[in-house]
PAGU-222378 format. One record per residue: residue number from 1; chain; x, z, y of N, C-alpha, C, O in turn. Coordinates in steps of 0.05 Angstrom, whole numbers, plus 5000, padded with zeros to 4 digits. Example, Ala and Ser with C-alpha at 12.3 -4.5 7.8 and 13.67 -1.06 7.14 Angstrom:
BEGIN
PT  resi  chain  neast   nup  nnorth  caeast  caup  canorth  ceast   cup  cnorth  oeast   oup  onorth
PT     1      A   5264  5156    4886    5246  5156     4910   5264  5156    4934   5285  5169    4934
PT     2      A   5257  5142    4955    5273  5143     4979   5258  5157    5001   5268  5161    5023
This chain:
BEGIN
PT  resi  chain  neast   nup  nnorth  caeast  caup  canorth  ceast   cup  cnorth  oeast   oup  onorth
PT     1      A   5022  5000    4973    4997  5001     4998   5021  5000    5026   5041  5013    5032
PT     2      A   5013  4985    5034    5034  4979     5065   5019  4997    5095   4997  4992    5105
PT     3      A   5034  5011    5101    5020  5022     5129   5025  5001    5154   5045  4999    5166
PT     4      A   5009  4992    5155    5019  4968     5178   5020  4985    5211   5012  5007    5218
PT     5      A   5029  4969    5223    5030  4993     5250   5006  4990    5264   5009  5005    5284
PT     6      A   4980  4978    5266    4949  4983     5269   4945  5010    5260   4937  5027    5276
PT     7      A   4951  5018    5226    4938  5036     5229   4949  5049    5229   4934  5068    5224
PT     8      A   4982  5063    5231    5000  5084     5243   4992  5087    5270   4990  5111    5278
PT     9      A   4986  5067    5288    4977  5083     5312   4950  5090    5307   4950  5114    5309
PT    10      A   4926  5083    5301    4902  5091     5303   4907  5124    5285   4897  5144    5296
PT    11      A   4918  5127    5266    4916  5149     5250   4929  5167    5277   4916  5186    5287
PT    12      A   4962  5158    5289    4973  5186     5307   4951  5189    5330   4952  5213    5337
PT    13      A   4931  5173    5345    4917  5172     5367   4902  5192    5361   4903  5212    5376
PT    14      A   4879  5192    5328    4864  5214     5313   4878  5245    5315   4865  5266    5319
PT    15      A   4908  5242    5312    4918  5265     5311   4907  5289    5327   4892  5308    5327
PT    16      A   4938  5267    5350    4932  5276     5385   4908  5277    5398   4907  5292    5417
PT    17      A   4878  5258    5388    4852  5277     5398   4843  5286    5390   4819  5289    5397
PT    18      A   4856  5302    5360    4845  5324     5351   4859  5347    5363   4850  5368    5372
PT    19      A   4882  5339    5362    4896  5365     5371   4890  5371    5407   4899  5390    5420
PT    20      A   4881  5360    5414    4879  5365     5438   4846  5366    5447   4840  5374    5469
PT    21      A   4830  5359    5429    4807  5385     5428   4806  5413    5418   4791  5432    5424
PT    22      A   4826  5412    5404    4830  5445     5394   4833  5457    5416   4819  5475    5425
PT    23      A   4862  5440    5431    4869  5454     5456   4840  5463    5469   4829  5484    5464
PT    24      A   4830  5445    5487    4807  5448     5513   4790  5454    5495   4778  5471    5509
PT    25      A   4770  5455    5462    4749  5467     5466   4762  5499    5448   4764  5519    5462
PT    26      A   4767  5500    5431    4788  5520     5412   4799  5533    5420   4791  5556    5415
PT    27      A   4819  5531    5433    4846  5551     5445   4860  5549    5422   4862  5570    5408
PT    28      A   4873  5527    5415    4889  5523     5401   4890  5531    5368   4909  5525    5353
PT    29      A   4858  5549    5359    4867  5578     5329   4874  5550    5313   4896  5550    5302
PT    30      A   4859  5529    5311    4866  5515     5287   4895  5504    5283   4906  5501    5262
PT    31      A   4907  5497    5312    4936  5485     5307   4951  5514    5301   4972  5514    5288
PT    32      A   4940  5539    5311    4962  5562     5299   4957  5572    5274   4973  5587    5264
PT    33      A   4929  5563    5260    4926  5567     5239   4948  5553    5219   4962  5565    5203
PT    34      A   4947  5525    5226    4951  5504     5201   4984  5510    5205   4995  5500    5185
PT    35      A   5002  5519    5221    5019  5513     5231   5031  5544    5212   5051  5546    5197
PT    36      A   5013  5563    5218    5023  5588     5204   5020  5589    5180   5028  5609    5170
PT    37      A   5007  5569    5162    5004  5565     5135   5028  5536    5125   5039  5531    5103
PT    38      A   5029  5524    5145    5057  5505     5140   5080  5523    5139   5096  5521    5120
PT    39      A   5086  5545    5161    5104  5570     5152   5107  5581    5120   5127  5580    5106
PT    40      A   5080  5591    5113    5084  5602     5095   5087  5580    5068   5094  5589    5046
PT    41      A   5082  5547    5072    5084  5539     5044   5115  5536    5054   5129  5536    5034
PT    42      A   5132  5533    5077    5155  5525     5082   5176  5546    5059   5196  5542    5045
PT    43      A   5160  5566    5063    5173  5601     5054   5168  5599    5023   5183  5611    5009
PT    44      A   5150  5587    5014    5141  5589     4993   5157  5574    4979   5165  5580    4956
PT    45      A   5165  5541    4996    5181  5529     4972   5204  5534    4979   5219  5515    4973
PT    46      A   5219  5557    4994    5243  5559     4992   5255  5571    4977   5279  5573    4972
PT    47      A   5230  5584    4965    5226  5606     4942   5229  5598    4910   5233  5612    4890
PT    48      A   5227  5574    4912    5226  5559     4891   5248  5541    4882   5249  5531    4859
PT    49      A   5262  5539    4897    5283  5522     4913   5311  5527    4896   5332  5516    4904
């Protein structure tokens, strides 16, 4: 499956729009939650390394 420039740009704009909406309407709580879960995943994967 090829990811064309159009698809990559569309996905990037959707992610940026979702992050902007979260910051505007939700005080970035979803971004904070996702970053905390990502940090937990990195710590977990470092343990199994």
